[in-house]
C-alpha positions, 0 to 999 in steps of 0.5 A, a space after each residue: 332870162 330874155 327867152 323866159 321873159 318873152 314866153 311869159 309876156 307873149 306866150 310864145 314858147 311857153 309850154 307850161 309850168 313844173 313846180 313842187 306842191 305848193 301845199 308843202 309851204 309852211 304857211 299855205 293854209 290858215 290855222 293854229 298850230 298849237 291847237 292842231 287846227 288847219 282850215 281853208 280860207 273859206 272856213 276861216 272867213 266863216 269863223 271870222 278868223 278865230 280858232 274854233 278850239 281856243 278862240 284866238 286869231 288864226 294865222 292866215 296863210 298864202 292861199 287866203 291872201 291869193 283869194 283876197 287878191 284874185 279877180 276871178 274864181 279859180 276856174 280853168 279858162 281853157 286857154 292856159 298852159 298846163 301845170 304839174 306839181 312834182 315830188 323829187 325822186 329821192 323823196 319818193 324813194 325815202 317814203 318807200 324805204 322809210 329812211 331819209 332822202 339823203 341816206 345811202 339806201 336812197 342815193 343808191 336806189 335813185 342812182 340805179 334808176 337814173 343810170 338805167 332809165 335816164 334823167 329824173 324829170 323824164 322818170 317823174 313825168 313822161 317815161 312809159 310806166 312799162 319801161 319803169 317797171 323793167 327797172 323798178 319795183 312795183 311800189 315805185 311804179 305805183 308811186 309814179 303813177 299816183 304822182 302823175 295823176 295827182 292822186 297824192 296824200 296831201 297834208 297842207 302846211 299851216 301856221 309854220 308847220 311844213 306840209 307833207 306830200 305822200 304817195 301812199 296813205 299812212 299805214 298803206 306801205 306796211 302791207 308791202 303792197 299797193 294793189 288793194 287800195 287801188 280800187 278804194 275811193 280816195 280818202 278825204 285828205 287826198 287831192 287831185 290837181 283836177 279838183 277845182 276849188 270853190 269860189 272864195 266867199 266874201 272876205 271878212 276882216 280878221 281880228 288881231 290881238 295887239 301884243 303887249 308893249 314889252 312882249 316884242 322882246 325875246 328874253 335872254 335864254 341864259 345868263 352870259 359872262 362876256 368877260 370869261 372866254 370859253 375853252 373853245 377859244 383856247 383850243 380851236 373851235 372844235 373840241 374834238 377833231 373833225 371826223 373822216 367822211 362816214 359811209 352812212 349819213 348822220 342821223 341829225 341830217 337825214 331829213 335834208 336834201 343833198 344841197 341842204 346837207 352840203 350847207 349843214 356839213 360846212 366846216 369852219 369859216 363863214 357860210 351864206 345860204 342863198 335860196 328862194 322862199 320856202 326852200 328850207 333855209 331856216 331848217 338847214 340853219 337849225 340842222 347845221 347848228 344841231 349837227 355841229 353840237 351833236 357830231 362835231 363836239 361844238 359846245 352849245 354855250 358857244 352858239 348864238 342864233 339870231 332871228 328876225 322875229 320872236 316867233 322865228 326864235 320860238 320856232 327855231 328853239 322848238 326845232 332844236 329841242 326835237 333835234 337835241 333833247 335836253 341840250 338845246 337850253 345851252 344855245 342862245 336863241 334870240 332876236 336882234 333886240 333881245 340880244 341887245 337887251 341881254 347885253 345891256 343887262 349884263 353891262 348896265 354898270 358900264 352904261 350907267 343904267 339903273 338895276 331895274 331899267 325898263 323898255 319904254 313903249 312908244 306912247 311913253 316916248 311920245 309923252 317925253 317929246 311933248 313934255 320935255 321938247 314942247 312938241 305938239 301932240 299932233 307932230 310928235 309921231 313924225 318927230 319921233 320917227 325922224 329922231 329915230 332915223 337920225 340916231 340909227 343912221 349916225 351910229 351906223 355911219 350913214 349920215 353924210 353930214 352931222 345933224 343940224 344943231 336943232 336936231 342934235 339938241 332934240 336928240 340930247 334932250 330926248 335921251 337925257 329925259 328917257 334915261 334919267 327916268 330909268 328907261 330906254 327905247 327900242 333903238 337903244 337896244 341896238 345903239 347902246 351895245 354898239 356904243 359900248 363895243 366901240 368905247 370898250 373893245 375888251 367887252 366886244 372881244 369877250 362876246 367874240 370869245 363867248 359866241 364862237 359860232 353865230 347863226 343869223 336867220 333872215 340875214 338879208 333883212 
């Protein structure tokens, strides 16, 4: 750590940077996935942040923000250390053989190369290609040559769609030779690391569409019965015994790398996936869920997936649909607030809520404070934030001492006014289920029996 820090601070001992291709990130460029539109930041600014197909706001990517914060155009200052982007050897072999990077074919091919040529980083970066040719086929040699020169086929990620880096053009490998295209001009989709980007144009503000008041909630995808424990609870978590390790990898996990695969194949018991941003944590989580259902016999109805945002829930549902066609509907995929809303609706009688209770938007909550607590409109937002903090901290047991009598009276008056009008606020979607579970443990146990497998995305948040 200290050597790395010293190298960054002083430059002493710093020889450069080796990384993956940043274009692989799913929010590298700007775009709109629904319309299959991918734009660089300059094009986005020229279009005032709007999709040229549907006219809605584009999703801004990482490079857009980089150019906004940059203090100079992207030009080589001449004194910086070099950087190099690499593609792991298993992924290169996967492309050449048209099978997953975790397949037996790829694993054996990589093992043979490493056994004969040495460490993977040397093979990717510095080993003479003549030496590689003595142990590998011509396509592998050509792939490494293109990687080292940066002449790769790059489809940058945008709007939640992962980027793809290929050594060969689509269809090029079908001819089983890489000789013919070597002397053709590079296609538009390719890029080399030596290409400088154009200086960013002046930043134009992007237009955003405010979401509807209740649209922040993710509706429950199915009706659950917390009072009926599932058969899985009576006969163990798996409906059929765990299979012996197979020689061939499971098809649902073919796209995962070895570490992701190890996490996805984890058996019973808790599992925490710890990795940096853009490393595929959500992807691994989703594949694990699909793997348990497809290969381990876990019932979809016993699975609960909780995400941090509605958008993430939608993306996870889309991935499950592609992995489990027709079976993904049995899995409950929602946000924390969406789960709370589902619990309130299923237990409204126990909580004394009316049949058609609604979610109060923040403006209505401010009106309640002004009317029922005689709070000045200018002070209402601050009071609402304070009451929200105290209510949540109290439920979580984080208050070191009870609220003062005035604050307690304000909370009671606010809750009574809100609930008597048949409404709950966003905090209630978390607070009321917790109160219900504390007061009636059998209800909590019903949900435990129902959801035997729980998957939480963005767990750290």
